[in-house]
C-alpha positions as MATLAB code, in Angstrom:
seq = 'MMLGFRILKRHRQVSAELVSRFRELPVANISDSMSRMTAGGPRLRPMHAGGVMAGPALTVKTRPGDNLMIHKALDLASPGDIVVVDGGGDLTNALIGELMSAYAQTRGIAGIVLNGAIRDAGWIGAHDFPVYAAGITHRGPYKDGPGEINVPIAIDGMVIEPGDLVIGDEDGLLCVPFDEAEAVYAAADAKQKAEQKQMQAIQELRYDRRWVDESLARLGCKVEG';
ca = [
      73.949   43.750 -123.977;
      73.930   43.824 -120.178;
      70.612   44.528 -118.482;
      71.058   47.620 -116.322;
      74.015   48.972 -118.274;
      73.001   49.625 -121.866;
      72.185   52.311 -124.409;
      69.243   51.661 -126.718;
      67.848   53.529 -129.703;
      64.612   55.473 -129.559;
      62.287   54.136 -132.244;
      59.472   56.705 -132.183;
      58.705   60.140 -130.775;
      55.976   62.753 -130.774;
      56.230   65.260 -133.609;
      57.521   68.806 -133.248;
      54.166   70.054 -134.539;
      52.263   68.238 -131.787;
      54.718   69.481 -129.160;
      54.100   73.035 -130.355;
      50.348   72.632 -129.953;
      50.658   71.198 -126.445;
      52.834   74.127 -125.367;
      49.753   76.376 -125.560;
      47.839   74.332 -122.974;
      48.145   74.456 -119.160;
      49.445   71.247 -117.610;
      46.444   71.285 -115.247;
      43.992   71.046 -118.149;
      45.989   68.256 -119.775;
      46.006   66.426 -116.434;
      42.231   66.834 -116.073;
      41.830   65.364 -119.556;
      43.755   62.282 -118.394;
      41.280   61.718 -115.530;
      43.744   63.265 -113.031;
      45.395   59.864 -112.676;
      48.911   60.730 -113.888;
      51.526   62.911 -112.220;
      55.250   63.072 -111.606;
      54.689   63.666 -107.906;
      54.614   66.910 -105.917;
      58.350   66.779 -105.169;
      59.241   67.371 -108.829;
      59.220   71.166 -109.085;
      60.540   73.708 -111.596;
      63.977   74.905 -110.509;
      64.463   77.398 -113.369;
      63.334   81.003 -113.680;
      60.079   80.101 -115.420;
      58.443   79.101 -118.662;
      56.866   76.059 -120.287;
      58.825   72.908 -121.094;
      57.626   70.458 -123.748;
      59.217   67.827 -125.949;
      59.780   64.124 -126.610;
      61.368   62.126 -123.819;
      64.864   60.730 -123.981;
      64.841   58.529 -120.897;
      67.666   57.688 -118.506;
      67.709   55.251 -115.609;
      70.723   55.701 -113.382;
      72.117   54.476 -110.118;
      71.222   57.021 -107.419;
      73.938   59.664 -107.148;
      75.664   58.759 -110.435;
      75.417   60.855 -113.605;
      77.623   59.032 -116.123;
      74.629   58.016 -118.262;
      73.122   61.481 -117.984;
      76.280   62.886 -119.562;
      75.941   60.370 -122.387;
      72.266   61.222 -122.824;
      73.138   64.906 -123.245;
      75.500   63.921 -126.046;
      72.868   61.717 -127.709;
      69.871   64.037 -127.380;
      68.506   65.854 -130.408;
      67.405   69.503 -130.322;
      63.982   69.706 -128.721;
      64.384   66.568 -126.600;
      63.625   66.417 -122.880;
      66.153   64.330 -120.947;
      64.105   62.558 -118.261;
      66.089   60.853 -115.515;
      64.970   58.279 -112.976;
      67.554   58.651 -110.254;
      65.504   56.726 -107.731;
      64.377   59.903 -105.989;
      67.583   59.981 -103.952;
      68.648   63.487 -102.857;
      72.026   62.623 -101.349;
      74.080   63.647 -104.396;
      73.219   66.167 -107.096;
      72.921   64.728 -110.592;
      73.389   67.959 -112.562;
      74.459   71.541 -111.959;
      75.381   74.723 -113.774;
      77.814   73.223 -116.302;
      75.590   70.378 -117.466;
      72.583   72.687 -117.728;
      74.544   75.170 -119.809;
      75.867   72.383 -122.052;
      72.364   71.001 -122.570;
      71.075   74.431 -123.514;
      73.816   74.972 -126.097;
      72.845   71.660 -127.719;
      69.233   72.774 -128.124;
      67.862   70.351 -125.553;
      64.445   71.547 -124.390;
      64.781   70.649 -120.716;
      65.951   68.202 -118.057;
      63.788   66.311 -115.576;
      65.399   64.624 -112.567;
      63.875   62.306 -110.029;
      66.837   63.377 -107.955;
      68.665   66.525 -106.890;
      70.453   69.444 -108.517;
      73.165   71.780 -107.294;
      74.132   75.305 -108.423;
      70.512   76.158 -107.695;
      71.146   79.894 -107.835;
      72.466   79.718 -111.386;
      69.699   77.392 -112.563;
      67.071   79.539 -110.858;
      68.341   82.670 -112.592;
      68.031   81.168 -116.093;
      65.064   80.053 -118.166;
      66.476   76.694 -119.310;
      63.855   74.259 -117.945;
      65.017   72.021 -115.103;
      62.616   70.027 -112.933;
      64.004   68.206 -109.904;
      63.040   66.777 -106.535;
      65.569   68.650 -104.406;
      68.847   70.503 -103.966;
      72.180   69.536 -102.432;
      75.754   70.789 -102.744;
      77.156   67.250 -102.781;
      78.272   66.286 -106.262;
      77.690   63.081 -108.261;
      79.780   60.036 -109.108;
      80.520   58.944 -112.667;
      80.833   55.175 -112.537;
      77.485   53.864 -113.818;
      75.634   51.662 -114.323;
      72.540   52.973 -116.033;
      70.321   52.712 -119.097;
      69.258   55.071 -121.861;
      65.991   54.857 -123.813;
      64.235   52.362 -121.559;
      60.839   52.750 -119.867;
      61.153   54.535 -116.524;
      58.735   55.571 -113.790;
      58.589   58.592 -111.497;
      56.149   58.290 -108.593;
      53.964   55.957 -110.653;
      54.097   58.046 -113.841;
      55.480   55.776 -116.562;
      57.572   57.477 -119.246;
      58.623   55.666 -122.388;
      61.146   56.965 -124.919;
      59.449   59.388 -127.297;
      56.448   60.141 -125.087;
      55.460   63.778 -124.709;
      56.766   65.421 -121.544;
      55.341   68.807 -120.586;
      55.827   71.008 -117.545;
      54.858   74.426 -116.230;
      54.586   76.126 -112.834;
      52.094   73.481 -111.655;
      54.441   70.573 -112.266;
      55.228   67.857 -114.748;
      53.207   65.443 -116.867;
      53.891   62.671 -119.382;
      51.431   62.043 -122.216;
      51.848   58.575 -123.774;
      52.849   58.586 -127.437;
      49.844   56.542 -128.592;
      47.349   58.733 -126.723;
      48.819   62.155 -127.442;
      46.446   63.277 -130.200;
      43.335   62.243 -128.262;
      44.598   63.883 -125.073;
      45.367   67.079 -126.981;
      41.836   67.218 -128.425;
      40.273   66.786 -124.962;
      42.603   69.281 -123.288;
      42.100   71.862 -126.024;
      38.326   71.566 -125.644;
      38.637   72.002 -121.872;
      40.842   75.050 -122.310;
      38.306   76.678 -124.633;
      35.497   75.929 -122.164;
      37.489   77.501 -119.325;
      38.121   80.587 -121.422;
      34.343   80.982 -121.776;
      33.954   80.533 -118.015;
      36.552   83.214 -117.358;
      34.731   85.607 -119.667;
      31.485   84.912 -117.815;
      33.192   85.580 -114.455;
      34.565   88.886 -115.669;
      31.147   89.883 -117.049;
      29.408   88.977 -113.734;
      27.202   86.335 -115.362;
      28.849   83.154 -114.069;
      26.135   80.577 -113.299;
      26.753   79.101 -109.810;
      23.554   77.053 -109.506;
      25.557   73.849 -109.870;
      26.925   74.269 -106.301;
      23.516   74.057 -104.610;
      22.364   71.399 -107.061;
      25.359   69.262 -106.131;
      24.775   69.733 -102.406;
      21.123   68.733 -102.800;
      22.021   65.678 -104.882;
      24.532   64.591 -102.239;
      22.051   65.000  -99.398;
      23.687   67.910  -97.588;
      21.527   69.500  -94.904;
      21.515   73.286  -95.143;
      20.014   75.343  -92.343;
      18.348   78.523  -93.264;
];
């Protein structure tokens, strides 16, 4: 099997039950629970009308500007999968558009992530099928390969392996490693519950702000007054 032009099998993936639980958590709180060290980069933004995306990753690595292996990944993906594409971050040629997005949606795919560009942005932006991408261009793709499916990929330093949890909302995109998903969920859920208590305290005008002055004093800040 030729390195750089191959299709592998995915041997494990996060469960649908765990995906469902993660969907109730903000990406920001999940990120905080991973020490704020993981991100897909600020260029990767939601291009669709809105809504949360979550599911196991089916990964694609493709030559910039070529979508042959993305087409194959859409055929291979199971309902609920997120097709995550490392297109090298190149924005010269769009990797998907209206037709591929519509096809993915009819197959029950839960979203598409592109470290690359889309086209037909108006259509994608008017629909709620999740699409995250780094840019927009009218120039279409090539279909010659090479590429790989179900291999580890990286987007701006965020490593994504087949079957990892991928989740996105209005704040951006995050990958939670398969082996760490349960522990990350427990930490993020606890943070979310703590923030809900903080919000209640804010609304009831009893939010304790003493920590601000305590931090300034600890850090040696001079305050005139």
